[in-house]
VEXMARZA-803101 format. One record per residue (C-alpha): x, y, z; residue in three letters. Coordinates in pm, whole numbers, padded with zeros to 5 digits, always signed. Example, Ala and Ser with C-alpha at 12.3 -4.5 7.8 and 13.67 -1.06 7.14 Angstrom:
2
+01230-00450+00780ALA+01367-00106+00714SER
//
This chain:
497
-02968+01154+00045MET-03020+00803-00092SER-03156+00502+00095GLU-02937+00325+00347VAL-02679+00100+00184LEU-02563-00225+00335ASP-02195-00145+00267VAL-02003+00162+00155LEU-01646+00105+00031ILE-01405+00396-00012ILE-01116+00365-00256GLY-01095+00189-00594ALA-00734+00075-00577GLY-00621-00282-00525VAL-00781-00303-00178SER-01114-00151-00279GLY-01155-00349-00601ILE-01064-00665-00411GLY-01314-00594-00132ALA-01592-00505-00377ALA-01526-00818-00585SER-01541-01036-00274ARG-01863-00867-00166LEU-02025-00920-00506ARG-01926-01288-00502SER-02016-01375-00143GLU-02302-01131-00078HIS-02466-01057-00414PRO-02779-00940-00229ASP-02600-00658-00051LYS-02654-00306-00174GLN-02326-00117-00190PHE-02144+00174-00350VAL-01771+00227-00400LEU-01649+00587-00380LEU-01327+00682-00560GLU-01165+01024-00559ARG-00986+00983-00891ARG-01149+00956-01232GLU-01059+00594-01291ARG-00973+00269-01116ILE-00620+00212-00995GLY-00540+00393-00670GLY-00162+00392-00629THR-00122+00269-00986TRP-00305+00572-01120ASP-00139+00824-00885VAL+00220+00734-00970PHE+00322+00779-01333ARG+00699+00824-01316TYR+00923+00629-01559PRO+00943+00259-01481GLY+00674+00263-01210VAL+00610-00098-01110ARG+00522-00328-00824SER+00789-00419-00571ASP+00614-00750-00500SER+00585-01047-00735ASP+00258-01053-00924MET+00155-01411-00842PHE+00113-01304-00479THR+00019-00942-00551TYR-00264-01050-00779GLY-00593-01173-00632PHE-00634-01543-00554SER-00982-01526-00712PHE-00845-01358-01027LYS-00505-01517-01104PRO-00235-01306-01266TRP-00167-01477-01597ARG+00142-01300-01726GLU+00506-01387-01659TYR+00652-01052-01553GLN+00781-01093-01200THR+00739-00723-01114LEU+00471-00575-01337ALA+00458-00214-01456ASP+00196+00023-01321GLY-00012+00034-01640THR-00042-00346-01650SER-00154-00354-01287ILE-00415-00083-01341ARG-00550-00271-01644GLN-00562-00590-01437TYR-00769-00411-01171LEU-00998-00274-01440ASP-01054-00624-01583ARG-01121-00760-01235THR-01382-00491-01166ALA-01561-00567-01491LYS-01551-00944-01445GLU-01701-00924-01097PHE-01959-00662-01193ASP-01813-00391-00972VAL-01761-00109-01224THR-02123+00008-01229ASP-02119+00052-00852TYR-01829+00302-00854ILE-01885+00675-00809GLU-01576+00856-00940PHE-01443+01199-00845GLY-01567+01171-00485MET-01338+01314-00216HIS-01471+01186+00117CYS-01449+01459+00379ARG-01626+01311+00681SER-01784+00994+00816ALA-02023+01017+01111THR-02176+00727+01303TRP-02522+00780+01454ASP-02611+00526+01723SER-02980+00615+01707SER-03002+00502+01344THR-02710+00255+01360GLN-02560+00380+01037CYS-02280+00589+00891TRP-02326+00912+00699THR-02039+00987+00463VAL-02008+01335+00315THR-01808+01372-00005ALA-01735+01646-00256VAL-01753+01567-00625HIS-01431+01745-00715GLU-01500+01804-01088PRO-01819+02000-01005THR-01777+02100-00640GLY-02112+01939-00555GLN-02149+01793-00204THR-02317+01454-00171ARG-02396+01217+00114GLN-02438+00843+00150TRP-02574+00641+00440ARG-02455+00288+00507ALA-02471+00023+00776ARG-02110-00082+00731PHE-01814+00126+00617LEU-01495-00015+00461VAL-01195+00215+00424SER-00964+00109+00139CYS-00793+00448+00111GLN-00448+00322+00203GLY-00225+00512+00442TYR-00059+00791+00248TYR-00156+01135+00123ASN-00238+01122-00249HIS-00215+01500-00284ASP+00151+01535-00194ALA+00450+01327-00094GLY+00707+01408+00169TYR+00923+01689+00038ARG+01192+01841+00263PRO+01310+02193+00187GLN+01672+02232+00078PHE+01882+02542+00126GLU+01923+02735-00198GLY+01663+02542-00398GLU+01503+02864-00520GLU+01824+02932-00716SER+01803+02607-00916PHE+01754+02681-01287LYS+01640+02334-01385GLY+01331+02130-01295GLN+01270+01990-00946MET+01011+01711-00943ILE+00852+01487-00682HIS+00756+01145-00827PRO+00402+01180-00693GLN+00347+01485-00919GLN+00530+01366-01228TRP+00479+01605-01522PRO+00334+01460-01838LYS+00581+01414-02125ASP+00887+01524-01926LEU+01185+01548-02160ASP+01495+01412-01985TYR+01682+01285-02290ALA+02055+01367-02279ASP+02016+01552-01949LYS+02188+01514-01616ASN+01944+01385-01357VAL+01994+01355-00983VAL+01748+01140-00791VAL+01745+01215-00417ILE+01655+00901-00224GLY+01729+00531-00206SER+01390+00366-00155GLY+01159+00175-00386ALA+01083+00478-00605THR+01448+00574-00649ALA+01567+00224-00739VAL+01287+00207-00996THR+01319+00548-01159VAL+01700+00553-01182VAL+01745+00263-01429PRO+01433+00369-01623ALA+01561+00726-01674MET+01914+00603-01741ALA+01797+00459-02074GLU+01756+00812-02218LYS+01931+01052-01982ALA+02291+01161-02022LYS+02367+01051-01665LYS+02151+00961-01365VAL+02287+00989-01012THR+02112+00833-00714MET+02203+01053-00418LEU+02144+00881-00085GLN+02217+00964+00276ARG+02241+00592+00350SER+02200+00271+00145PRO+01895+00045+00123THR+01890-00333+00092TYR+01821-00427-00269ILE+01707-00772-00383PHE+01769-00856-00751ALA+01504-01093-00890LEU+01455-01255-01232PRO+01232-01026-01434GLY+01056-01313-01615TRP+00905-01621-01446ASP+01040-01890-01677ARG+00949-02172-01440MET+00578-02084-01450THR+00596-02028-01825GLU+00729-02383-01861LEU+00477-02535-01619LEU+00192-02372-01813ASP+00290-02586-02110LYS+00257-02916-01924VAL+00004-02849-01645LEU-00343-02696-01622PRO-00311-02322-01559GLN-00480-02342-01219ARG-00210-02586-01105TRP+00083-02383-01235SER-00066-02070-01080TYR-00109-02240-00742ALA+00252-02364-00754ILE+00385-02018-00842ALA+00183-01846-00571ARG+00287-02090-00297ARG+00649-02086-00413ARG+00669-01708-00406ASN+00491-01687-00072LEU+00746-01931+00069PHE+01036-01730-00075ILE+00918-01394+00058TRP+00802-01519+00397GLN+01116-01729+00431GLY+01341-01438+00337THR+01175-01217+00598TYR+01213-01477+00873LYS+01575-01552+00785ILE+01653-01179+00786CYS+01500-01150+01131GLN+01685-01452+01267ARG+02020-01425+01086PHE+02069-01055+01001PRO+02446-01078+00960LYS+02417-01367+00715LEU+02155-01189+00506MET+02352-00864+00509ARG+02639-01057+00349LYS+02400-01202+00093PHE+02255-00868-00020PHE+02589-00686-00019VAL+02745-00979-00206GLY+02472-00970-00466GLN+02541-00602-00527ALA+02916-00667-00548ARG+02869-00941-00811ARG+02641-00734-01034HIS+02811-00395-01008VAL+03164-00528-01051GLY+03446-00274-01057GLU+03217+00017-00973ARG+03108-00140-00644PHE+03178+00060-00328ARG+03087-00087+00008LEU+02960+00241+00151GLU+02696+00257-00127ASP+02542-00087-00063PHE+02595-00165+00306ASN+02306-00017+00509PRO+02346+00088+00871LYS+02035-00106+00977TYR+01963-00481+00965ASP+01772-00642+00676PRO+01393-00588+00698TRP+01417-00314+00958ASP+01303-00132+00648GLN+01126-00288+00351ARG+01350-00454+00090LEU+01369-00293-00253CYS+01324-00546-00534ALA+01470-00487-00880VAL+01405-00706-01187PRO+01701-00856-01370ASP+01936-00642-01158ALA+01848-00341-01377ASP+01974-00085-01124LEU+02303-00268-01078TYR+02346-00304-01453ASN+02292+00069-01509ALA+02563+00143-01251ILE+02801-00116-01396ARG+02753+00025-01747ASP+02819+00381-01621ASP+02470+00500-01714LYS+02395+00561-01349ALA+02591+00629-01033GLU+02524+00595-00661VAL+02659+00868-00435VAL+02636+00834-00057THR+02663+01181+00091ASP+02466+01467+00247HIS+02328+01776+00075ILE+02485+02104+00174ASP+02270+02319-00057ARG+02108+02338-00398ILE+02292+02553-00653THR+02184+02706-00981ALA+02307+02406-01176ASP+02298+02115-00933GLY+02367+02002-00578ILE+02660+02091-00356GLN+02745+01805-00120LEU+02894+01835+00227LYS+03196+01636+00110SER+03279+01920-00127GLY+03168+01742-00444ARG+02920+01908-00680HIS+02661+01710-00877LEU+02557+01876-01202ASP+02184+01849-01266ALA+01933+01965-01522ASP+01657+01778-01335ILE+01635+01693-00965ILE+01391+01419-00864VAL+01302+01431-00493THR+01219+01064-00427ALA+01205+01150-00058THR+00906+00943+00043GLY+00540+00955+00137LEU+00331+01152+00380GLN+00120+00919+00590VAL-00248+01012+00606GLN-00521+00799+00758MET-00849+00749+00571PHE-00753+00988+00293GLY-00789+01281+00534GLY-01152+01193+00611MET-01264+01303+00958GLU-01441+01037+01163ILE-01679+01091+01451SER-01913+00880+01664VAL-02231+01047+01789ASP-02073+01386+01738GLY-01746+01303+01913GLN-01424+01304+01704PRO-01254+00966+01676TYR-00877+00966+01727ASN-00739+00654+01562VAL-00393+00708+01714ALA-00542+00636+02057GLU-00702+00310+01948LYS-00592-00042+01856MET-00671-00250+01553ILE-00866-00574+01604TYR-00765-00878+01397LYS-00587-00634+01164SER-00923-00520+01025VAL-01161-00354+01273LEU-01084-00051+01488LEU-01132-00037+01863GLN-01451+00141+01981ASP-01559+00214+01624LEU-01890+00055+01518PRO-01918-00127+01185ASN-01593+00008+01044PHE-01319-00187+00867ALA-00978-00056+00764TRP-00810-00263+00494VAL-00435-00261+00545PHE-00189-00492+00367GLY+00144-00650+00447TYR+00477-00474+00484ILE+00681-00792+00438ASN+00474-00965+00168LEU+00249-00856-00114SER+00001-00597+00012TRP-00285-00781-00155THR-00248-01105+00038MET-00354-00942+00363LYS-00594-00699+00197ALA-00779-00994+00044ASP-00787-01177+00379MET-00937-00864+00529SER-01208-00863+00261ALA-01281-01229+00333GLN-01307-01155+00704TYR-01546-00867+00637ILE-01769-01095+00426CYS-01758-01360+00698LYS-01849-01097+00958LEU-02143-00973+00751LEU-02274-01330+00723SER-02248-01373+01099TYR-02433-01046+01158MET-02712-01156+00927ASP-02742-01498+01089GLU-02748-01360+01444GLN-02964-01055+01376GLY-02680-00821+01471ILE-02677-00457+01359ALA-02359-00336+01533GLU-02018-00483+01605VAL-01769-00286+01816ILE-01425-00413+01923PRO-01360-00339+02291ARG-01042-00357+02497ASP-01161-00492+02832HIS-00813-00582+02957ASP-00611-00266+02900GLY-00380-00424+02643LEU-00285-00114+02446MET+00084-00051+02372MET+00266+00257+02250GLU+00379+00077+01935ASP+00199+00164+01613SER+00090-00093+01355VAL+00405-00012+01152LEU+00660+00003+01430ASP+00843-00299+01284GLN+00981-00061+01022LEU+01235+00215+01085THR+01170+00394+00755ALA+01151+00772+00778GLY+00790+00802+00660TYR+00685+00552+00929VAL+00870+00725+01211GLN+00733+01064+01104ARG+00378+00928+01126ALA+00389+00727+01450LYS+00163+00981+01617HIS-00116+00931+01360SER-00131+00550+01323LEU-00338+00297+01521PRO-00172+00127+01817ARG-00097-00239+01879GLN-00186-00451+02181GLY+00006-00695+02396ARG-00185-01002+02284ALA-00394-01150+02005ILE-00619-01025+01845PRO-00473-00676+01894TRP-00123-00763+01763VAL-00022-00698+01401VAL+00220-00980+01320ARG+00268-00971+00942HIS+00264-01351+00933ASP+00048-01500+00659TYR-00011-01840+00821LYS-00094-01696+01162GLU-00314-01425+01011ASP-00518-01682+00818ARG-00579-01869+01141ARG-00678-01553+01331MET-00889-01390+01062MET-01048-01678+00875LEU-01029-01995+01085GLN-01140-01873+01429THR-01503-01798+01517PRO-01638-01448+01470ILE-01800-01461+01815ALA-01558-01311+02066ASP-01609-01146+02410PRO-01397-00856+02279ARG-01644-00799+01996LEU-01946-00622+02140GLU-02264-00678+01941THR-02599-00501+01938LYS-02928-00598+01774PRO-03111-00377+01530ALA-03328-00104+01674ARG-03692-00088+01574SER-03696+00067+01228GLU-03844+00026+00879PRO-03754-00294+00700ALA-03587-00101+00419ALA-03324+00018+00665ASP-03213-00320+00793ARG-02856-00432+00755LEU-02940-00699+00500SER-03219-00653+00251HIS-03228-01028+00215ALA-03273-01098+00588ALA
//
């Protein structure tokens, strides 16, 4: 086992690379390691490799504020995002601190030594390794990277074609001139349908119920023009603030005027789809933003439907047949390939088991403090992004808060910080209860809880979160602190202290 690190970060996706870059910039003296299960940087953008995979948030807000996105694609493809993360890691000298192929199995806090011990398996070799660290940062996201949600369908064993989940997309899949049915209507489905429609004979998006879809310009011409007349840092700042205003404003208007926004989204679909528009295919049963909006660039999904390259069918599956899907309405959909875009499986901390002094820690019985720290868990941060804005905007605020907290601990000679609920503020609501999506409802029992008051409430409001996380003092009666125990200098929280 190596010496005690100051910080151990788990996950080299957008959250982990952002946190590590912030740490290198603001605490260059800290000794840290970043553990990543996969063989390269990227996280989500390395896991998903289906046709057309892209962000569903604009890149000027999805990119890091300290590493501006300098291209003009509104919704960038997965490869471009992974390359951007790779460049960021190199620029901020993070790459050499990453240990790849490490599947973290357990994290144990020992109060006697005031440090975490993380046990991981190096999957390519099967070798078990351990790291010790004073502070642990989980950037593993909230879904299972091994498998997505995949319901079983009656008769599927009789299907003679290929049945694929987007999370396990086969390399070099040949779908040219084939009939494809995509089951689902979420972000993955609205992405893969127009992408496959370019080569497939026909692509059908089979949905039980519609999703709200927001068509955006695929190219940011305004920023492209501003770059010609203004310094790039100015044009970037304008684009970022503009897009933040648009997304935050859209969310608030949807919450306040759901009927008006329903008309807007349905009307947008009607205009783009034209004669092939059917109300039942584009008029969801829920209000806007009860589930996350699906963004499409240049109305590509609508255009594929209008041009008869793709079709939307709102119906229920009766059974899978040898050559397609039999619907409860009596219609049969011919299929050579069935794509089950049926969602994610929520999994906390990448499946890593957490314990404190030998006692298992149940995150579903705890609240989250200032959207970063977890109740009753010492020196542990969970980086979790927005559901109504770009994930990165909150993930980066979380990284800034962590760096601010580490500075405070150094200044005050603090070795432990533990959020405590002294007032009994816990609620039954999970941190994602604002959404009614199936994957959220299936996972309510495994997610952290919310409280009745700040700082235990997860609000998904950028302005308010900045005030809570970055503009209020670290010192708080709800944040229990403990000094370092007597121990060798090499084991102190900060090697620079």
